[in-house]
C-alpha positions as CSV (number, residue, x, y, z in Angstrom):
1,M,-55.3,28.7,83.7
2,G,-55.3,28.4,79.9
3,D,-53.9,24.9,80.1
4,D,-56.7,24.0,82.6
5,R,-59.4,25.2,80.3
6,L,-57.8,23.3,77.4
7,S,-57.7,20.1,79.4
8,G,-61.3,20.5,80.3
9,F,-62.2,21.3,76.7
10,L,-60.4,18.1,75.5
11,E,-62.1,16.0,78.2
12,D,-65.4,17.2,76.9
13,H,-64.4,16.7,73.3
14,P,-62.0,13.7,73.2
15,L,-62.1,13.4,69.4
16,I,-60.4,16.7,68.8
17,E,-57.1,16.2,66.9
18,S,-56.3,19.7,65.5
19,A,-57.2,23.3,66.0
20,D,-57.5,26.4,63.8
21,F,-56.0,29.7,65.1
22,L,-58.4,32.5,64.2
23,L,-56.5,35.8,64.2
24,P,-58.6,38.6,62.9
25,D,-56.6,41.0,60.7
26,L,-57.4,44.7,60.0
27,V,-60.0,43.8,57.4
28,G,-61.7,41.4,59.8
29,I,-60.7,38.3,58.0
30,P,-59.7,35.5,60.4
31,R,-56.2,34.3,59.4
32,G,-53.8,32.0,61.2
33,K,-52.7,28.4,61.0
34,R,-53.8,24.9,61.8
35,V,-52.0,22.9,64.4
36,G,-52.1,19.6,66.4
37,I,-53.0,19.3,70.0
38,S,-49.4,19.5,71.3
39,E,-48.8,22.7,69.5
40,L,-52.2,24.1,70.6
41,R,-51.2,23.4,74.2
42,N,-47.8,25.0,73.7
43,S,-49.4,28.1,72.1
44,I,-52.0,28.6,74.8
45,D,-49.1,28.5,77.3
46,G,-47.5,31.4,75.5
47,H,-44.6,29.7,73.8
48,A,-45.6,30.4,70.2
49,F,-45.0,33.3,67.8
50,F,-46.6,34.7,64.7
51,T,-45.7,37.3,62.1
52,S,-46.6,40.9,62.9
53,T,-47.4,41.4,59.2
54,L,-50.8,39.8,60.0
55,Y,-51.8,43.4,60.5
56,A,-50.1,44.7,57.3
57,L,-52.3,42.9,54.8
58,D,-54.9,44.2,52.3
59,S,-58.2,42.4,51.6
60,T,-56.4,40.0,49.2
61,G,-53.8,38.9,51.8
62,A,-51.0,40.8,50.1
63,N,-48.4,42.6,52.2
64,V,-48.7,46.4,52.3
65,D,-45.1,47.7,52.1
66,E,-46.2,51.1,53.4
67,S,-47.4,49.6,56.7
68,G,-44.1,49.9,58.4
69,L,-44.4,46.2,59.6
70,V,-42.9,44.5,56.6
71,W,-39.4,45.6,55.5
72,E,-38.7,48.0,58.4
73,E,-39.1,45.2,60.9
74,G,-37.8,42.4,58.8
75,D,-41.2,40.7,58.9
76,A,-40.6,40.1,62.6
77,D,-42.5,37.6,64.8
78,R,-44.1,38.5,68.1
79,P,-45.6,36.4,70.8
80,L,-48.9,34.8,69.9
81,Y,-51.8,35.2,72.4
82,L,-54.7,32.8,72.3
83,D,-57.9,33.4,74.3
84,P,-58.9,30.1,76.1
85,G,-62.4,31.4,76.5
86,T,-62.9,31.3,72.8
87,L,-62.2,27.6,72.4
88,R,-64.9,26.0,70.3
89,I,-65.4,22.9,68.3
90,V,-65.7,23.3,64.5
91,P,-69.0,21.6,64.0
92,W,-68.6,21.2,60.2
93,R,-65.3,19.3,60.6
94,E,-65.1,16.4,63.0
95,G,-62.0,16.4,65.2
96,R,-61.2,20.1,64.9
97,A,-61.4,23.0,67.3
98,Q,-60.9,26.7,66.9
99,I,-59.6,29.5,69.1
100,I,-59.4,33.2,68.6
101,G,-56.3,35.3,69.4
102,G,-53.9,37.9,68.3
103,I,-50.3,39.2,68.8
104,R,-48.6,40.8,71.8
105,E,-45.4,42.7,72.4
106,H,-42.4,40.8,73.8
107,D,-43.1,42.2,77.2
108,G,-46.7,40.8,77.2
109,T,-48.4,44.1,76.6
110,P,-51.1,44.4,73.8
111,F,-49.8,45.0,70.3
112,F,-51.1,48.4,69.1
113,A,-52.7,46.9,65.9
114,D,-54.6,44.0,67.4
115,P,-58.3,44.9,66.8
116,R,-59.5,42.8,69.8
117,E,-57.2,44.7,72.1
118,L,-58.4,48.0,70.8
119,V,-62.0,47.1,71.8
120,R,-60.9,45.8,75.2
121,A,-58.9,49.0,76.0
122,L,-61.7,51.3,75.1
123,A,-64.2,49.3,77.1
124,A,-61.9,49.5,80.0
125,E,-61.7,53.3,79.6
126,L,-65.5,53.4,79.8
127,A,-65.4,51.1,82.9
128,G,-63.1,53.6,84.5
129,Q,-66.0,56.1,84.2
130,G,-68.4,53.6,85.9
131,V,-70.3,52.6,82.8
132,Y,-70.2,49.3,80.8
133,P,-71.4,48.6,77.3
134,V,-74.1,46.0,76.5
135,T,-73.9,45.2,72.8
136,A,-75.6,43.2,70.1
137,L,-74.7,42.9,66.4
138,E,-77.0,42.3,63.4
139,L,-75.6,40.9,60.2
140,E,-77.2,40.8,56.7
141,F,-76.1,38.4,54.0
142,Y,-77.1,36.9,50.7
143,L,-77.6,33.2,50.0
144,L,-76.6,32.8,46.3
145,D,-76.1,30.2,43.6
146,T,-72.7,28.6,43.6
147,E,-72.5,29.2,39.9
148,L,-71.7,32.7,38.6
149,D,-73.6,34.1,35.6
150,E,-72.2,34.4,32.1
151,H,-70.6,37.7,33.1
152,G,-68.9,36.2,36.1
153,R,-71.3,37.9,38.6
154,P,-73.2,36.4,41.4
155,Q,-76.8,35.3,40.9
156,M,-79.7,34.3,43.0
157,A,-80.3,30.7,43.6
158,V,-83.3,29.1,41.8
159,S,-86.4,29.2,44.0
160,P,-88.1,25.7,44.2
161,R,-91.3,27.5,45.0
162,L,-91.1,29.9,42.0
163,G,-89.3,27.6,39.6
164,R,-86.9,30.4,38.7
165,R,-84.5,32.9,40.2
166,P,-86.5,35.3,42.4
167,R,-86.7,38.9,41.4
168,E,-89.0,40.5,44.0
169,P,-88.0,41.4,47.6
170,E,-90.7,39.3,49.3
171,V,-89.5,40.9,52.6
172,Y,-90.5,39.1,55.9
173,L,-91.9,36.1,53.9
174,H,-91.8,32.9,55.9
175,E,-91.7,30.8,52.7
176,R,-88.2,32.1,52.0
177,F,-87.1,30.3,55.2
178,D,-88.8,27.2,54.1
179,E,-87.0,27.2,50.8
180,A,-83.7,27.4,52.6
181,E,-84.7,25.1,55.5
182,D,-81.7,22.8,55.0
183,F,-79.4,25.8,55.3
184,F,-81.0,27.3,58.4
185,D,-81.3,23.9,60.1
186,L,-77.6,23.4,59.7
187,L,-76.8,26.9,60.7
188,D,-78.8,26.4,63.9
189,Q,-76.8,23.3,64.7
190,F,-73.5,25.1,64.0
191,C,-74.4,28.2,66.1
192,E,-75.6,26.0,69.0
193,A,-72.4,24.0,68.9
194,Q,-70.4,27.2,69.1
195,D,-72.6,28.7,71.9
196,L,-73.6,31.7,69.6
197,P,-76.5,33.6,71.1
198,I,-78.9,33.9,68.2
199,K,-81.9,36.0,68.9
200,G,-83.8,35.7,65.6
201,A,-83.7,36.0,61.8
202,L,-85.8,37.5,59.1
203,S,-85.9,37.6,55.3
204,E,-84.6,41.0,54.2
205,F,-85.5,43.5,51.5
206,A,-84.0,41.6,48.5
207,P,-84.4,38.1,47.1
208,G,-82.0,35.8,48.8
209,Q,-81.1,38.3,51.5
210,F,-81.4,37.5,55.2
211,E,-80.6,39.2,58.5
212,V,-79.7,37.4,61.7
213,N,-79.7,39.1,65.1
214,L,-77.2,38.1,67.7
215,S,-78.4,38.5,71.3
216,H,-77.0,41.3,73.4
217,V,-74.0,40.4,75.7
218,D,-72.2,42.4,78.4
219,D,-68.7,41.4,77.2
220,I,-68.1,43.6,74.2
221,V,-65.1,41.7,72.9
222,Q,-67.3,38.5,73.0
223,A,-69.9,40.4,70.9
224,C,-67.3,40.9,68.2
225,D,-66.0,37.4,68.5
226,D,-69.5,36.1,68.1
227,S,-70.0,37.9,64.9
228,L,-66.6,36.6,63.6
229,M,-67.7,33.0,64.4
230,F,-71.2,33.6,63.0
231,K,-69.9,34.6,59.6
232,R,-67.8,31.4,59.5
233,C,-70.9,29.3,60.4
234,V,-73.0,31.0,57.7
235,K,-70.4,30.3,55.0
236,A,-69.9,26.7,56.1
237,A,-73.6,26.0,56.2
238,A,-74.1,27.6,52.8
239,R,-71.2,25.6,51.3
240,L,-72.4,22.3,52.7
241,T,-76.0,22.9,51.3
242,G,-74.8,23.8,47.8
243,R,-75.0,27.6,48.1
244,R,-72.7,30.5,48.4
245,A,-73.0,33.0,51.2
246,S,-71.9,36.6,50.8
247,F,-71.4,39.5,53.3
248,M,-70.2,41.8,50.5
249,A,-71.7,45.2,51.1
250,K,-73.4,45.6,47.7
251,P,-73.3,42.4,45.5
252,F,-76.1,43.7,43.2
253,E,-76.6,47.1,41.7
254,D,-80.4,47.0,41.9
255,Q,-80.8,45.3,45.3
256,S,-80.3,46.1,49.0
257,G,-76.8,46.2,50.5
258,N,-75.7,44.1,53.4
259,G,-75.3,46.0,56.7
260,L,-73.8,45.5,60.1
261,H,-75.9,47.2,62.7
262,V,-74.6,47.6,66.2
263,H,-76.9,48.1,69.2
264,M,-75.3,49.5,72.3
265,S,-76.5,50.6,75.7
266,L,-74.6,51.5,78.8
267,V,-75.2,50.2,82.3
268,D,-73.8,51.3,85.6
269,A,-72.4,49.1,88.3
270,K,-75.9,48.3,89.5
271,G,-77.0,47.2,86.1
272,R,-79.2,50.2,85.4
273,N,-79.4,51.5,81.9
274,V,-77.7,54.9,82.1
275,F,-79.6,56.1,79.0
276,S,-83.0,55.7,80.7
277,E,-83.0,54.4,84.3
278,V,-81.0,57.2,86.0
279,A,-81.9,60.8,86.6
280,D,-79.9,62.3,83.7
281,G,-80.4,59.3,81.3
282,E,-81.8,61.3,78.4
283,E,-79.0,63.8,78.7
284,R,-76.4,61.0,78.7
285,L,-78.0,59.5,75.6
286,R,-77.8,62.8,73.8
287,H,-74.2,63.3,74.7
288,A,-73.3,59.8,73.4
289,V,-75.3,60.5,70.2
290,W,-73.4,63.8,69.7
291,G,-70.0,62.0,70.2
292,L,-71.0,59.4,67.5
293,Q,-72.0,62.3,65.2
294,Q,-68.6,63.9,65.6
295,T,-66.6,60.7,64.9
296,M,-68.8,59.3,62.1
297,G,-67.2,61.2,59.2
298,E,-63.7,60.3,60.4
299,S,-64.8,56.6,60.9
300,V,-66.4,55.9,57.6
301,L,-63.2,54.1,56.4
302,L,-63.7,51.7,59.3
303,F,-67.4,51.2,58.5
304,A,-66.8,51.0,54.7
305,P,-63.3,49.6,54.2
306,N,-63.2,48.7,50.5
307,A,-64.3,49.8,47.0
308,N,-67.6,47.9,47.0
309,S,-68.6,49.3,50.4
310,Y,-69.5,52.7,48.9
311,R,-72.0,51.2,46.5
312,R,-74.2,50.6,49.6
313,L,-74.0,54.2,50.9
314,Q,-76.8,55.7,48.8
315,P,-79.8,57.8,49.5
316,L,-83.1,56.0,50.1
317,S,-81.3,52.7,50.7
318,Y,-81.6,52.4,54.5
319,A,-77.9,53.0,54.6
320,P,-76.9,56.4,56.1
321,T,-75.3,59.2,54.1
322,A,-75.3,61.7,57.0
323,P,-74.7,61.6,60.8
324,T,-78.4,61.9,61.6
325,W,-80.3,60.6,64.6
326,G,-83.8,60.0,65.7
327,Y,-86.3,57.9,67.6
328,N,-87.8,54.8,65.9
329,N,-86.6,55.9,62.5
330,R,-84.7,53.7,60.1
331,T,-83.7,56.5,57.8
332,V,-81.2,57.9,60.3
333,A,-77.6,56.8,61.0
334,L,-78.1,56.7,64.8
335,R,-81.5,55.2,65.6
336,I,-83.0,54.9,69.1
337,P,-85.3,51.9,68.7
338,A,-88.8,51.7,70.2
339,G,-89.1,49.7,73.4
340,P,-89.2,49.8,77.2
341,D,-86.9,52.2,79.0
342,K,-84.7,49.5,80.4
343,A,-83.8,48.5,76.8
344,R,-83.0,52.1,75.6
345,R,-80.0,51.9,73.3
346,I,-78.4,53.4,70.2
347,E,-78.5,51.5,67.0
348,H,-75.5,52.5,64.8
349,R,-76.5,51.7,61.2
350,T,-73.6,52.9,59.1
351,A,-71.3,49.9,58.8
352,G,-71.5,47.3,56.1
353,A,-71.4,43.6,56.7
354,D,-68.0,43.6,55.0
355,A,-66.5,45.7,57.8
356,N,-64.2,44.5,60.6
357,P,-66.6,44.1,63.6
358,Y,-63.9,44.9,66.1
359,L,-62.9,48.1,64.4
360,V,-66.6,49.1,63.9
361,V,-67.2,48.6,67.6
362,A,-63.9,50.4,68.6
363,S,-65.0,53.4,66.6
364,I,-68.4,53.4,68.3
365,L,-66.8,53.2,71.7
366,A,-64.5,56.1,70.7
367,G,-67.5,58.2,69.8
368,V,-69.4,57.4,73.0
369,L,-66.3,58.2,75.1
370,H,-65.9,61.5,73.2
371,G,-69.5,62.4,73.7
372,I,-69.6,61.6,77.4
373,G,-66.4,63.5,77.9
374,E,-67.3,66.6,75.9
375,K,-71.1,66.6,76.6
376,G,-72.1,68.0,73.2
377,D,-75.6,68.6,71.9
378,P,-76.7,66.4,68.9
379,G,-79.6,68.8,67.9
380,A,-83.2,67.8,67.5
381,P,-84.0,64.3,66.5
382,I,-85.2,63.8,63.0
383,T,-88.7,62.7,62.3
384,G,-89.7,61.5,58.8
385,N,-87.3,61.0,55.9
386,A,-83.8,61.8,57.1
387,Y,-82.4,61.8,53.6
388,D,-84.4,65.0,52.9
389,R,-83.1,66.8,55.9
390,K,-79.5,66.0,56.4
391,R,-77.4,68.8,57.9
392,R,-74.1,67.6,56.7
393,S,-73.0,64.5,54.9
394,I,-70.4,61.8,55.6
395,P,-67.9,60.6,52.9
396,T,-69.7,58.3,50.4
397,S,-66.6,57.6,48.2
398,W,-63.5,55.6,49.1
399,A,-61.2,58.5,48.2
400,D,-63.1,61.0,50.4
401,A,-63.3,58.5,53.3
402,L,-59.5,57.9,53.1
403,T,-58.9,61.7,53.3
404,A,-61.3,62.1,56.2
405,F,-59.6,59.3,58.1
406,E,-56.1,60.6,57.4
407,K,-57.1,64.0,58.6
408,A,-59.0,62.8,61.7
409,K,-58.6,64.8,64.9
410,I,-60.7,62.8,67.3
411,L,-60.2,59.1,66.4
412,P,-56.4,59.1,67.0
413,R,-57.0,60.2,70.5
414,Y,-58.8,57.0,71.2
415,L,-57.5,54.4,68.7
416,G,-53.9,55.8,68.8
417,D,-51.8,57.6,66.2
418,R,-49.8,54.6,65.4
419,F,-52.9,52.4,64.7
420,C,-54.5,55.1,62.6
421,K,-51.4,55.6,60.5
422,L,-51.2,51.8,59.9
423,Y,-54.8,51.4,59.0
424,G,-54.8,54.4,56.7
425,A,-51.7,53.1,55.0
426,C,-53.2,49.7,54.4
427,R,-56.4,51.1,53.1
428,R,-54.6,53.7,50.9
429,A,-52.5,51.0,49.4
430,E,-55.5,48.8,48.5
431,Y,-57.2,51.9,47.0
432,A,-54.2,52.7,44.9
433,R,-54.0,49.1,43.7
434,F,-57.7,49.0,42.9
435,E,-57.5,52.2,40.9
436,T,-54.9,50.7,38.5
437,R,-57.4,48.1,37.3
438,I,-59.3,48.7,34.1
439,T,-62.9,47.5,34.3
440,P,-65.0,45.9,31.6
441,L,-67.4,48.9,31.7
442,E,-64.5,51.1,30.5
443,F,-64.0,49.0,27.4
444,E,-67.8,48.9,26.8
445,W,-68.2,52.7,27.1
446,Y,-64.9,54.1,25.7
447,M,-63.0,51.6,23.6
448,S,-64.8,52.4,20.3
449,S,-66.7,55.6,21.1
450,V,-63.9,58.1,21.9
């Protein structure tokens, strides 16, 4: 079957000479290798292997010794699995294709640490209860100057319209698209070439910041794959038009952070929205919201995986600091957007654009499953400013998020103990490594004054 799809793909794209294997790691970075067509065919047929330490890396690509996958296993290889349905051309590189995959056990079963397989397994668990997720992701990013400032920090690109670097938000302004028309034209071409379902885009609440909405799909693994491919398209289009694109959670102290918002509804076998188009829809919605509230604190490390992630989780920033919920309210963590009943959904607003989309979605599925199973009550929805009326907070520091994840009681039941221990070890190791670094601010504040 895989070879048939590859043959059809190569017939449609006869100039393809090589392919990139995109294997998302625990951070969400696509790693892998580049091969020729014969090795691509061999790999799709299941005759290739890849190191298990793909899932034992920190954000810099360094091995995490504490993962249990490095020395204890002798850096062992496992069978490589490539998903033929993800074959795409690389539109910014003539003659190249790409394909998404992961690693499996030697008996062909999913490897416990593969983020794609976590999502697939949890979606199957929901399907066993007769409901199916429909999902859309929104990603925010900055378009920046390729040159850093004199302090080595990112800076806004010079605006041709203003004749200087922009300082004001100019939110929803069409002229900001006109200024970056070459970038967006190229991005449109790339997304079309990769069959990415783009719904729309807007200029966000900071100079140089944009949001792009991916359309909802009923294959939740595809929704995550789409976001992975979309980030590559954005970075390539920026690079080829003389810019730098960043999905870093908080690149500027005084500007908005970049979020990853996940919209999810559930439908039954007849395609009816179970949050609104069945008799107990409102009750099911509330159960799902409650489950997401219960898992949110434990899951922050998945939503905010690195040191910079926590710069974004601030009051009055449109990034949540508590497991709040409400209707048509962007100050809450779990928003029920306005719209017709058939489109009733939950918008999960906690994750940053730097997070692994597969693990973000896996956590959301875990929360929904927990809520549907336990049937808890989320309390009254919040109206007005949720930052003023939070009942309890979620971790807003890396250290606290690590502790909450390591002490989690609910997540391991859905993601697995082994996965949670691995992910916690990798994040804990990166945290410890980060904490050994001395920052320029420490010299500025303390070198001469104390």
